[in-house]
C-alpha positions as CSV (number, residue, x, y, z in Angstrom):
1,M,174.6,69.3,110.1
2,N,176.1,72.7,110.9
3,S,174.5,75.1,113.3
4,N,173.0,77.3,110.5
5,Q,171.2,74.2,109.0
6,N,170.0,73.3,112.5
7,I,168.5,76.7,113.1
8,N,166.8,76.7,109.7
9,S,165.4,73.2,110.4
10,K,164.0,74.2,113.7
11,W,162.5,77.3,112.2
12,L,160.8,75.3,109.5
13,F,159.6,72.7,112.0
14,K,158.0,75.5,114.1
15,A,156.5,77.2,111.1
16,S,154.9,73.9,110.0
17,F,153.0,73.8,113.3
18,I,151.9,77.4,112.9
19,A,150.7,76.5,109.4
20,L,148.6,73.6,110.9
21,I,147.0,76.1,113.2
22,A,146.3,78.4,110.3
23,T,144.8,75.5,108.4
24,S,142.4,74.7,111.3
25,F,141.2,78.3,111.2
26,A,140.7,78.0,107.4
27,F,138.6,74.9,108.0
28,V,136.4,76.8,110.4
29,T,136.1,79.8,108.1
30,R,135.2,77.6,105.1
31,F,132.5,75.8,107.0
32,A,131.2,79.2,108.2
33,V,130.8,80.4,104.6
34,L,129.2,77.3,103.2
35,A,125.7,78.6,103.9
36,D,126.5,81.8,102.2
37,W,127.9,79.9,99.2
38,G,124.7,77.9,99.2
39,R,122.6,81.0,98.8
40,Q,125.0,82.7,96.4
41,F,125.4,79.8,94.1
42,N,122.0,78.0,94.7
43,L,123.7,74.9,96.1
44,S,121.8,72.1,97.7
45,S,122.6,70.8,101.2
46,T,124.2,67.7,99.5
47,Q,126.4,69.9,97.4
48,M,127.4,72.0,100.4
49,G,128.3,68.8,102.3
50,E,130.3,67.5,99.4
51,I,132.3,70.8,99.2
52,G,132.9,70.7,103.0
53,G,133.9,67.0,102.8
54,A,136.1,67.6,99.8
55,G,138.5,69.6,102.0
56,V,138.7,67.0,104.8
57,W,139.7,63.8,103.2
58,P,142.5,65.2,101.0
59,F,143.9,66.9,104.2
60,A,143.9,63.5,106.0
61,I,145.6,61.8,103.0
62,S,148.2,64.5,102.7
63,I,149.1,64.3,106.4
64,I,149.7,60.6,106.0
65,L,151.6,60.8,102.8
66,F,153.8,63.8,103.8
67,S,154.6,62.0,107.1
68,L,156.2,59.2,105.0
69,V,158.4,61.5,102.9
70,I,158.8,64.8,104.8
71,D,162.4,63.9,105.9
72,R,163.4,63.2,102.3
73,I,161.7,66.2,100.7
74,G,162.2,68.6,103.6
75,Y,159.9,71.0,105.4
76,G,160.6,73.8,103.0
77,T,159.4,71.9,100.0
78,A,156.2,70.9,101.9
79,M,155.6,74.5,103.0
80,V,156.0,75.7,99.4
81,F,153.6,73.0,98.2
82,A,151.0,74.0,100.9
83,F,151.4,77.7,100.0
84,V,150.8,77.0,96.3
85,C,147.7,74.9,97.1
86,H,146.3,77.5,99.5
87,M,146.8,80.3,97.0
88,T,145.2,78.2,94.2
89,Y,142.2,77.6,96.4
90,G,141.9,81.3,97.2
91,L,142.0,82.3,93.6
92,M,139.5,79.7,92.6
93,A,137.0,80.4,95.4
94,V,137.3,84.2,95.4
95,F,137.8,85.1,91.8
96,W,136.7,82.2,89.6
97,A,133.6,80.8,91.3
98,P,131.7,84.0,91.6
99,N,131.9,84.7,87.9
100,A,130.7,81.2,86.9
101,N,127.1,79.9,86.5
102,P,125.8,77.9,89.6
103,E,126.7,74.5,88.1
104,Q,130.2,75.5,87.3
105,A,130.6,77.3,90.6
106,Y,129.8,74.0,92.4
107,A,132.5,72.2,90.4
108,I,135.0,75.0,91.0
109,L,134.4,75.2,94.7
110,F,134.5,71.4,95.0
111,W,137.9,71.0,93.2
112,A,139.3,74.1,94.9
113,S,138.5,72.4,98.2
114,V,140.3,69.2,97.0
115,I,143.3,71.2,96.0
116,W,143.3,73.2,99.2
117,L,144.4,70.3,101.3
């Protein structure tokens, strides 16, 4: 590995830790808006819990799976995958769910949370 690749690898490794910190803030933010979503989309407590939980178990599974293949696929690929998932979640939660009926909004928010990782 030449010095340029070594610098790039170190930068990606540090960026992945920063991304984990950003993800933790996103978890807190999502749980903070669950009550607002409940009022806006007429969600039951069970539905709000399901939406909240839908973002936790895929995150745990992705951490385990990516730890097994991260050295083969590279940190850059993992970061691009995470970015695409985060953007998809944002588009679904911010633009698609508010324009849907309450039943559809629940499904959109649930699956957006699963995609979000």
